[in-house]
DRENTORMAR-505936 format. One record per residue (C-alpha): x, y, z; residue number from 1; residue in three letters. Coordinates in Angstrom, 1 decimal. Last residue first. Example, Ala and Ser with C-alpha at 12.3 -4.5 7.8 and 13.67 -1.06 7.14 Angstrom:
<doros>
<doro xx="13.7" yy="-1.1" zz="7.1" pati="2" kollo="Ser"/>
<doro xx="12.3" yy="-4.5" zz="7.8" pati="1" kollo="Ala"/>
</doros>
This chain:
<doros>
<doro xx="-4.5" yy="26.9" zz="-70.1" pati="129" kollo="Leu"/>
<doro xx="-7.8" yy="25.3" zz="-69.2" pati="128" kollo="Gly"/>
<doro xx="-10.7" yy="25.1" zz="-66.8" pati="127" kollo="Ile"/>
<doro xx="-8.7" yy="24.1" zz="-63.8" pati="126" kollo="Val"/>
<doro xx="-11.0" yy="23.6" zz="-60.8" pati="125" kollo="Glu"/>
<doro xx="-10.4" yy="25.5" zz="-57.6" pati="124" kollo="Ile"/>
<doro xx="-10.7" yy="25.1" zz="-53.9" pati="123" kollo="Phe"/>
<doro xx="-9.4" yy="28.2" zz="-52.1" pati="122" kollo="Asn"/>
<doro xx="-6.8" yy="29.1" zz="-49.4" pati="121" kollo="Ser"/>
<doro xx="-5.9" yy="32.4" zz="-47.9" pati="120" kollo="Lys"/>
<doro xx="-3.3" yy="32.3" zz="-45.2" pati="119" kollo="Asn"/>
<doro xx="-0.5" yy="32.1" zz="-47.8" pati="118" kollo="Pro"/>
<doro xx="1.8" yy="29.1" zz="-47.8" pati="117" kollo="Arg"/>
<doro xx="5.2" yy="28.1" zz="-46.7" pati="116" kollo="Ser"/>
<doro xx="7.7" yy="25.4" zz="-47.7" pati="115" kollo="Ser"/>
<doro xx="5.5" yy="24.1" zz="-50.5" pati="114" kollo="Val"/>
<doro xx="4.3" yy="20.5" zz="-50.0" pati="113" kollo="Thr"/>
<doro xx="5.7" yy="17.0" zz="-49.9" pati="112" kollo="Ala"/>
<doro xx="3.3" yy="14.2" zz="-49.1" pati="111" kollo="Arg"/>
<doro xx="3.2" yy="12.6" zz="-52.5" pati="110" kollo="Cys"/>
<doro xx="0.0" yy="12.2" zz="-54.5" pati="109" kollo="Ser"/>
<doro xx="-2.4" yy="9.5" zz="-55.5" pati="108" kollo="Gly"/>
<doro xx="-5.6" yy="10.0" zz="-57.4" pati="107" kollo="Cys"/>
<doro xx="-8.0" yy="7.1" zz="-57.6" pati="106" kollo="Asn"/>
<doro xx="-10.4" yy="8.5" zz="-55.0" pati="105" kollo="Pro"/>
<doro xx="-10.7" yy="11.9" zz="-56.8" pati="104" kollo="Asp"/>
<doro xx="-13.4" yy="13.9" zz="-55.0" pati="103" kollo="Glu"/>
<doro xx="-13.3" yy="17.6" zz="-56.2" pati="102" kollo="Lys"/>
<doro xx="-12.5" yy="19.9" zz="-53.4" pati="101" kollo="Pro"/>
<doro xx="-15.3" yy="21.9" zz="-51.8" pati="100" kollo="Ala"/>
<doro xx="-17.1" yy="25.2" zz="-52.5" pati="99" kollo="Gln"/>
<doro xx="-15.4" yy="25.6" zz="-55.9" pati="98" kollo="Leu"/>
<doro xx="-13.7" yy="28.6" zz="-57.5" pati="97" kollo="Leu"/>
<doro xx="-13.0" yy="28.8" zz="-61.3" pati="96" kollo="Lys"/>
<doro xx="-9.7" yy="28.4" zz="-63.1" pati="95" kollo="Val"/>
<doro xx="-7.8" yy="29.6" zz="-66.2" pati="94" kollo="Thr"/>
<doro xx="-4.1" yy="28.8" zz="-66.2" pati="93" kollo="Ile"/>
<doro xx="-0.8" yy="30.8" zz="-66.4" pati="92" kollo="Val"/>
<doro xx="2.3" yy="28.6" zz="-66.0" pati="91" kollo="Leu"/>
<doro xx="5.1" yy="30.5" zz="-64.2" pati="90" kollo="Gly"/>
<doro xx="6.2" yy="27.5" zz="-62.1" pati="89" kollo="Thr"/>
<doro xx="4.7" yy="24.3" zz="-63.5" pati="88" kollo="Leu"/>
<doro xx="7.9" yy="22.4" zz="-63.4" pati="87" kollo="Asp"/>
<doro xx="7.2" yy="18.9" zz="-64.8" pati="86" kollo="Ser"/>
<doro xx="8.3" yy="20.1" zz="-68.2" pati="85" kollo="Thr"/>
<doro xx="6.8" yy="19.6" zz="-71.7" pati="84" kollo="Leu"/>
<doro xx="3.4" yy="20.6" zz="-70.3" pati="83" kollo="Thr"/>
<doro xx="0.3" yy="18.7" zz="-69.3" pati="82" kollo="Gln"/>
<doro xx="-1.9" yy="21.2" zz="-67.4" pati="81" kollo="Met"/>
<doro xx="-5.3" yy="19.4" zz="-68.0" pati="80" kollo="Lys"/>
<doro xx="-3.8" yy="16.2" zz="-66.5" pati="79" kollo="Ala"/>
<doro xx="-2.9" yy="18.2" zz="-63.4" pati="78" kollo="Lys"/>
<doro xx="-6.5" yy="19.4" zz="-63.0" pati="77" kollo="Asp"/>
<doro xx="-7.8" yy="15.8" zz="-63.4" pati="76" kollo="Ala"/>
<doro xx="-5.3" yy="14.7" zz="-60.7" pati="75" kollo="Cys"/>
<doro xx="-6.7" yy="17.4" zz="-58.4" pati="74" kollo="Ser"/>
<doro xx="-4.8" yy="20.6" zz="-57.7" pati="73" kollo="Phe"/>
<doro xx="-4.4" yy="21.9" zz="-54.2" pati="72" kollo="Thr"/>
<doro xx="-4.7" yy="25.6" zz="-53.5" pati="71" kollo="Thr"/>
<doro xx="-3.0" yy="28.5" zz="-51.7" pati="70" kollo="Phe"/>
<doro xx="-3.7" yy="32.1" zz="-52.4" pati="69" kollo="Phe"/>
<doro xx="-2.0" yy="35.1" zz="-53.9" pati="68" kollo="Val"/>
<doro xx="-3.0" yy="38.7" zz="-54.8" pati="67" kollo="Asn"/>
<doro xx="0.2" yy="40.4" zz="-53.9" pati="66" kollo="Asp"/>
<doro xx="3.7" yy="38.7" zz="-53.7" pati="65" kollo="Phe"/>
<doro xx="6.8" yy="39.7" zz="-51.8" pati="64" kollo="Thr"/>
<doro xx="10.1" yy="38.0" zz="-52.8" pati="63" kollo="Arg"/>
<doro xx="12.7" yy="36.3" zz="-50.7" pati="62" kollo="Gly"/>
<doro xx="11.6" yy="32.8" zz="-51.3" pati="61" kollo="Glu"/>
<doro xx="8.0" yy="33.6" zz="-50.5" pati="60" kollo="Phe"/>
<doro xx="6.7" yy="36.7" zz="-48.7" pati="59" kollo="Val"/>
<doro xx="2.9" yy="37.3" zz="-48.9" pati="58" kollo="Phe"/>
<doro xx="2.1" yy="41.0" zz="-48.9" pati="57" kollo="Gly"/>
<doro xx="-1.4" yy="40.7" zz="-50.4" pati="56" kollo="Asp"/>
<doro xx="-4.0" yy="38.1" zz="-49.9" pati="55" kollo="Glu"/>
<doro xx="-6.5" yy="36.4" zz="-52.3" pati="54" kollo="Ala"/>
<doro xx="-10.2" yy="35.5" zz="-52.5" pati="53" kollo="Asn"/>
<doro xx="-11.4" yy="39.1" zz="-52.3" pati="52" kollo="Ala"/>
<doro xx="-9.2" yy="39.9" zz="-55.3" pati="51" kollo="Lys"/>
<doro xx="-11.4" yy="37.8" zz="-57.6" pati="50" kollo="Ser"/>
<doro xx="-11.7" yy="39.9" zz="-60.7" pati="49" kollo="Thr"/>
<doro xx="-8.3" yy="41.5" zz="-60.4" pati="48" kollo="Ser"/>
<doro xx="-6.5" yy="39.7" zz="-63.3" pati="47" kollo="Asp"/>
<doro xx="-3.3" yy="37.6" zz="-63.1" pati="46" kollo="Val"/>
<doro xx="-4.2" yy="36.3" zz="-59.7" pati="45" kollo="Leu"/>
<doro xx="-1.2" yy="34.6" zz="-58.0" pati="44" kollo="Gln"/>
<doro xx="-1.0" yy="30.9" zz="-57.2" pati="43" kollo="Val"/>
<doro xx="0.7" yy="28.9" zz="-54.4" pati="42" kollo="Ile"/>
<doro xx="0.4" yy="25.2" zz="-55.1" pati="41" kollo="Ala"/>
<doro xx="-0.1" yy="21.8" zz="-53.6" pati="40" kollo="Asp"/>
<doro xx="-0.3" yy="19.1" zz="-56.3" pati="39" kollo="Asn"/>
<doro xx="2.9" yy="17.4" zz="-55.3" pati="38" kollo="Cys"/>
<doro xx="4.9" yy="20.7" zz="-55.3" pati="37" kollo="Ile"/>
<doro xx="3.8" yy="23.8" zz="-57.1" pati="36" kollo="Glu"/>
<doro xx="5.2" yy="27.3" zz="-56.9" pati="35" kollo="Lys"/>
<doro xx="4.2" yy="30.7" zz="-58.2" pati="34" kollo="Ile"/>
<doro xx="1.5" yy="29.4" zz="-60.6" pati="33" kollo="Ile"/>
<doro xx="-0.1" yy="32.2" zz="-62.5" pati="32" kollo="Lys"/>
<doro xx="-3.8" yy="32.7" zz="-62.2" pati="31" kollo="Val"/>
<doro xx="-6.6" yy="33.5" zz="-64.6" pati="30" kollo="Arg"/>
<doro xx="-10.3" yy="33.9" zz="-63.9" pati="29" kollo="Phe"/>
<doro xx="-13.5" yy="32.1" zz="-64.4" pati="28" kollo="Thr"/>
<doro xx="-16.9" yy="33.1" zz="-63.2" pati="27" kollo="Thr"/>
<doro xx="-19.3" yy="30.2" zz="-62.8" pati="26" kollo="Thr"/>
<doro xx="-19.3" yy="30.7" zz="-59.1" pati="25" kollo="Thr"/>
<doro xx="-19.2" yy="28.5" zz="-56.0" pati="24" kollo="Leu"/>
<doro xx="-19.6" yy="25.4" zz="-58.1" pati="23" kollo="Asp"/>
<doro xx="-20.7" yy="22.3" zz="-56.3" pati="22" kollo="Asp"/>
<doro xx="-23.6" yy="21.9" zz="-58.7" pati="21" kollo="Glu"/>
<doro xx="-27.2" yy="22.3" zz="-57.6" pati="20" kollo="Lys"/>
<doro xx="-28.8" yy="23.2" zz="-61.0" pati="19" kollo="Asn"/>
<doro xx="-32.5" yy="23.8" zz="-60.3" pati="18" kollo="Cys"/>
<doro xx="-34.7" yy="21.9" zz="-62.7" pati="17" kollo="Ser"/>
<doro xx="-35.9" yy="19.5" zz="-60.0" pati="16" kollo="Ile"/>
<doro xx="-36.6" yy="22.3" zz="-57.5" pati="15" kollo="Gln"/>
<doro xx="-38.6" yy="24.2" zz="-60.1" pati="14" kollo="Leu"/>
<doro xx="-40.6" yy="21.2" zz="-61.0" pati="13" kollo="Phe"/>
<doro xx="-41.4" yy="20.6" zz="-57.4" pati="12" kollo="Ser"/>
<doro xx="-42.5" yy="24.2" zz="-56.9" pati="11" kollo="Phe"/>
<doro xx="-44.8" yy="23.9" zz="-59.9" pati="10" kollo="Ala"/>
<doro xx="-46.3" yy="20.7" zz="-58.6" pati="9" kollo="Leu"/>
<doro xx="-46.8" yy="22.2" zz="-55.1" pati="8" kollo="Ile"/>
<doro xx="-48.5" yy="25.3" zz="-56.6" pati="7" kollo="Ala"/>
<doro xx="-50.8" yy="23.2" zz="-58.8" pati="6" kollo="Ile"/>
<doro xx="-51.8" yy="21.1" zz="-55.8" pati="5" kollo="Leu"/>
<doro xx="-52.5" yy="24.3" zz="-53.8" pati="4" kollo="Thr"/>
<doro xx="-54.6" yy="25.7" zz="-56.7" pati="3" kollo="Asn"/>
<doro xx="-56.7" yy="22.5" zz="-56.9" pati="2" kollo="Lys"/>
<doro xx="-57.3" yy="22.6" zz="-53.1" pati="1" kollo="Met"/>
</doros>
């Protein structure tokens, strides 16, 4: 009985100390913004660490892109990307993948979006520039 109680307590402490964040991975990688309109964006992997999360052969505005995916930036992400211009095309940022979008109830955005989008889509968090 004493051993069972100790085992249950140990298991409980392990469960409490376990970090259950929404992060899919702690690995960060760099992407370049191909096109962004109203927080919706097409991004292209700069490095090849997460190729499984992107697609090849995506045609956009007459050009073919490899290693691209679609995402939506949160308002917090947009704040991290403050630049001298509102056009984020070509900006390279560091991101990490998430399992679900970040909740941002005070964030408003317009309804415009990019004209076409890749089939692959990922939730991300901007870590920095």
